[in-house]
Steps between C-alpha positions, in 0.01 A plus 500: 500500500402795281751772448411863532684799367627742761278799559640849448392786721394780258581768755861378528537494119368856476730611782801347325410680179457828685839462669661424164339806342613714791855373455498598134361844585756564774788388279369715212467801731858461627646445153297788356616741770865400462479535122341845511755629752783361288360652182435836667862515614627463142229659289714808427833323474680473169417592143588443139502861379365448148219276633390763751524769235307308234211422734485847653526688172231279342256564785568873486430507126161338566426781747582740217232339283718270291422136416749212525602366158338789314719770653785308664643152537379296795464144628128424460370816657260385768748543784590845368142616558514362856828683564349819358214467749755450779678818388174690514420371849842493667724727292735456204788298643635146501362429846144533367559218252653286772193555717300329225748212502468466877120507475510198267760326716259503795245252352770311309649355821179319609449385140839327513412351838169372367669333202763338726235384747341281232810280519648561846400525861463841665859536617648372176276737302629782718860405422427481126341846515799648681729343240291655221523843665873465564560431129278770356383860522703635795826441311398736221188698594507697177138520374572288192218346294654154542417511872136538404534199269614308809218639717224419252647158419488421872145633535401294195672193643304539824173543307559187290599298807171610652319400183650150510356460851162671452438436127339841450544688170519829695854414611600429139359837399693668781817323384434639152467851639842454660639412159344803335627740764843337493530564127392862554807538720729328248432273205703225669184434700412285199730232643265453794208472258684233300569312826132505592406362156746212541345425836151502351604219264619299801184580696276389213694174472458432871131585516415307182703202617303488825154565359531278189672203660392184326381674184642410160794718387384707205658848527786459254421826325508689829825329600661578165388863525656531845825348376515737202428807713770402749746454213411846365547647846846346533597613150401861575686487829811366329488766229480771765771372735759389247555863395724539804828315433617208707336180622391649832171635366398165355596317819347732757202640307399242236587167662256538796215563256605198292482285814152627590370468144647150479320405819169627358546311173601181683189521717285576198611198301492274800139490381253715687141395427240749386343639184664781301214742548481443874871557544506819294201622701673419830810693395290793379331521841842588639631719219190716449467650851878532522515672161217734599699598807806571286310707243296728728795706637630542145163623375502769768863588428431538128223758545724813497691364199184434303366843594825667391530295179829356630425127482777449243750672731398265782548189287829632364628572850404157630618288209781682318674723753604224749701317231765773511605381845614168353780681317610750761375399846561126522705284735528129423412254778765300679669210329298179558804360685419749777232256610789310660483753786173337606628141483661480849176618660284281276704182548515546877125553508426194286731291718319622810168398344639151439642448850318437824578539870842612616663500152229741382568732794876487433441581133285796597769619741768473232282705264459763771879519548560530126232768463645691796846500342354634172314773685793624706751489214263661248580843641871454419517304177303562181524133402338391825235769464430366151440153643249633752317718248517253213365210705163677506538721194541196274236289674205540261591213262578273796180581689285454189670172402469348849142624531402358162653163592308501828177575314559222247628228731313566824191609308484170309558312824212699653727614784408860430138605524337660197480827692870495587595419140307800367646729766852386423460534123359850541796620707751341262340665197499845656858476630632369167324748271537804727875438514499637143484846658880467502503502119678677335669673796615220730688710756508394864219730603260357243497162671346668804188570290432125489692364803192491730311287246799267469514467879130414523540252213798335672300471822210341312730243337666412830156460660402256223787264587453246782653524848673838479835524685432780748860568601621536142203719402550718806867541407410606146228739618733659754778540244285663233332725754834626634646526150199695380504737795873569523680394183287575194620805308281546191648826371799328344429353158746213535504207738701681767435644842521869577459680827174690533622859475168682477554709811505861376173690485431659163389848606334601173131574552378257238712215635257471791773417750652202316821357645759443229874461464696803625660550159160495329362752748789737431476457124128561467480777757776688317375432147136580576593819685702621201224409254232672706705817547572543128189365324267792438228309312304187582717281275854366532690230313651209699659200327581222448273285720440732793126576534559547873662838430177630345292367786723613786551844346129544425564572132340366182664277241503598132465132401236232534777247571689450827791302357697621204521158335134557408582820310563516128842613381356823364329589828839494677673735257402824326131428553558483878696826512229678301237364737692625804520844341126501428423408862749764626693240698795666671632213720610146415636212709721247327527155660858380457419143607171380346386148584332399174542751219835604356653831603399805300685542173803726470308714249209555738734564792689760296177670396376514858830654612450778244136563594553467877842651575491485883555169676544327835604144580361253753603139555270379224366800307628791299249781537510770233299822473478831325395841625 
């Protein structure tokens, strides 16, 4: 009796697809709305004064006709022009810059959801997106360039995920544009570009392996070139990171890249068939449109510098100036032993993966109880808070190692499709390399600049493993969501919890209604009022490390630098006093508690007392003036 395959009603298949698409859209709409409401509630909460001052003063100087790097220190400069435009449209205050941040946050949420949806169902993608939001911008909505590195890395990730599915060079070009714009916000956008290049090597291996199956292996020159370039990449990364003392940098920033590079080399010398020329051509087809996308924004950005004959200033500002931060504005990462904070969660999760039936459910319940205890006690004990924070904050090496093992083992066993392998490698590369945004200043808040990418990467790894334990995963998701919403306190540089105390409204006009600590509000309202009442010219002198005083007071700085560690010794002595006299400065504000630079010298302090005999004290500043 002949057998026949069952017939499938095309209308039912289409209906099922439509229902699935509707589910994704409804979940996205709900998650998007919740995220925007949450962000809107916190967009004016909290500040780091010198950050707000640096960004605001830079944008104002652009409005005055100055150029970043030629006339004053800056990050890269692209974001400064955007902030200057916001000042022109909405007024010169901090709220205008935060409106720009919110405008980028709006499309970023669906980009995260899209990336998560490549690995998860609709509801799981919604949970991953909420986790990403809960561990990101709302905790510190200061308009920092590193947020834009995160935004553009996510947009680029979404574009490359789309490329893997559609195989259209337009998406690679768009991903390159994201890299170019990211670097215009801050040069650390280069980490995303490096991640994309690593992925292109993996993509070429996969495509060539499929298309040349059965051909004789003959690409030893190509393979050797790839191995040498990966070794050079790791050497450069090591030379950069090892400048910060301690083993933490090597463990958290270099080791993940070693794992990924090792995976690429192992795949390469597993013998992938194909001729040298064909393989170089295949790789070039990825790198060329991507590189064109990176270069175009920079060509446009360079136009005013070329016109003004300031190309050398631009190069100097991008290459030389940032190295000063390594000496004065650096915080070493955690000790590698801090990864132990993640072990209870990891071991419970791995055990749940191994079990089945009732034992799996019990394991998931035990994990939920343990996570609940950590959450409730984290508000009382710094050690417990450190466990909760560190279990995710130290996760990059773990996620990358487990993901690489899944790619090697399950990929060779053909239990992961080629598409899923490429998607997983892409997310791992971007999470690993973009985590370098924490170098050289690995304070708590800097992890938030990469946490969403780590969360998406973790979700992609978990999705690549068979038979996921739903109870255990739900317990973890619930814990990290609650911890992110209610426990994370990024303003403290150490691994401790602080209460959110940003409840007082800073009434200064240029603050734009920011809510800050009550003590900070008093200090700056008093200091700025005194400065404004006694400064009779457009210039004042405020130091060390307090550009916010210039910005909030609406006064100009006599220096191109915002932090005194960048000044020469001469420019902080007699030369400085002479410059103040020439500019007819008659008010100065001395910061008694600078964060990075040393306090002003006794000689300079004595000279300022002579030149500016009247004084008033606030909690942080000594304001001096002369009639």
